[in-house]
N, C-alpha and C positions, 0 to 999 in steps of 0.2 A: 561894547561891548561886552557879549559873551566869552567864556572861556573855545565851548562848546562855537559858542558861529567864528570865533577868530580860525583854531583849527581846522576845520569846511573852505574859511577864505585862501587855506597857506596847504587844502591837500588841492585846489585845484589850482598851487601855484609849480607846475609842469619841473621848475627844479626839486620838491618836496612830492612830489607827488607818489612819489610810490614808497615814503616812508612808513616805520612803520610806527599807530599812533601814541607810543609811548616819546618821544624821540618830538612827535610834533604837539604831542599836551605840553612837552619843556619849555614849548619855543613856540609856544602859543602862548602861556602863562607870564612867563620872560617879555613880549612886547608890550608892549607902550603905541596906544591905536592915538593919531594927533587928526586931530579935524581943524581941513584947511576953508578957510575964504575966495573966496572968487584976486584971482590974481596975485594969491603969497608964496610967496616965494620958499621952499622947503629946504634949497641947499644950492648955492651958489659956487660956478663956475671956479677951479682950483679948489673950496675946499676939502681939508681934513676929511675923507671917507672909513665910516670906521662903521656903522649899520649898513643894511642894506633898508629899500619901501617896498612894500608889499601891495596898490592901491587895492583899495577896498571898494569903493565910489567915487564915482566924480575922474575926471585924464590929468594930466598930471603931464607939459608940455617943458618935452628936454628943449632947451637954444644951448648954443657955443655963438656968443655975442646978440648981436637978433635974433640969430640965424636959428631955426625950427631945426631939429634935424628929426627929435623924435616926437606921437604920443603915446605915450601910457596906459591901454586903459583897467578898468578894472581886473586883476587878480595876473601883470606884467610884475614884478619881480623890479623892482629899478639899482642896483649899485651893490649886483653880483659877488662883485670885482673884491668889493669892502669885508665878504662875508672871511673871504678864505686872507687879506694880504691888505702890508699897508698903500692908503695910493689915493690921490686929492680926486677929485671927482669932474671928470670932464667935459660937463653939459653943468648948467643950471634945471633947478625945477622947478616948475610955474607953476600953482594949480591953472588950470583949466575951468570955473569953477567951484561953486563949493563940493571938499574931494574930501577922506578923510584916505589915511595912507597905516598902514602899519609898520611898528619902522623894529626891525632885527638886528640884537647889537654885534660886532663879529664873536664877544670875550663870551658869549648865548654858542650863538655854533659852533666854535671850539668846544667848550666845555660838551653838549650833543655831540659830536664827532670820537670825544675819549669816550666816552657813557656811555655808544653805541658803535659799538666799529661796523653791525652791519651794517650804521648810516654810510658811511665811507665809501664800503664797498659799494651797497646803488648808487650812490654820483659819484664816484671814477665809472663806474657802465653808462652812466645818463651821462655824459663830458664825453666819456670816448665816443659816443655817439656821434655828438653834437658834434666835436668836433670831425671827427670821418664825412659827418656833412657840410663842412660847409668849404674841406679836400678842394675838393672839382668850385667851385664860386672863387676862392684862395686863387688857384692855377688858371681861370678863368679871366681873374684881371690880374695879376702879375703878368699874363698873354698880351691884356690886349693895354695894357701899360710900354712893356717893353716892344710892341710893334709902335704906340706910338714915339720912342721916344727911339727906333734905331727908321 
């Protein structure tokens, strides 16, 4: 893949959509493309997470044990929490057919945050909006749980 193609792929990821060109170039330049055959394991549940993955092509299934919990299509960001904090993978990721992903390491993402303070502000706004959108869903889930337990 070319640098220009990687930048375009990253630009389609909602978390990176509003970033200026220079930080996107740094992320794309430092990213590593990985090609996966059908049913190839990208990572296992419980593995140490120090990077995230953008699905470029194909589909990545996320499983807890044998249970499918999500499928990540092209443009999806898998493991975004690992960009910010040390964590364990909450699920295994397995290619559902031939797939390509771009790996973004936490170290590179932190460098972008240090070198481009405007990125921090853009991400804060995006994450605040996502949390605000989740709040009603979380409140409804908590109420439903209380009703079942009460």
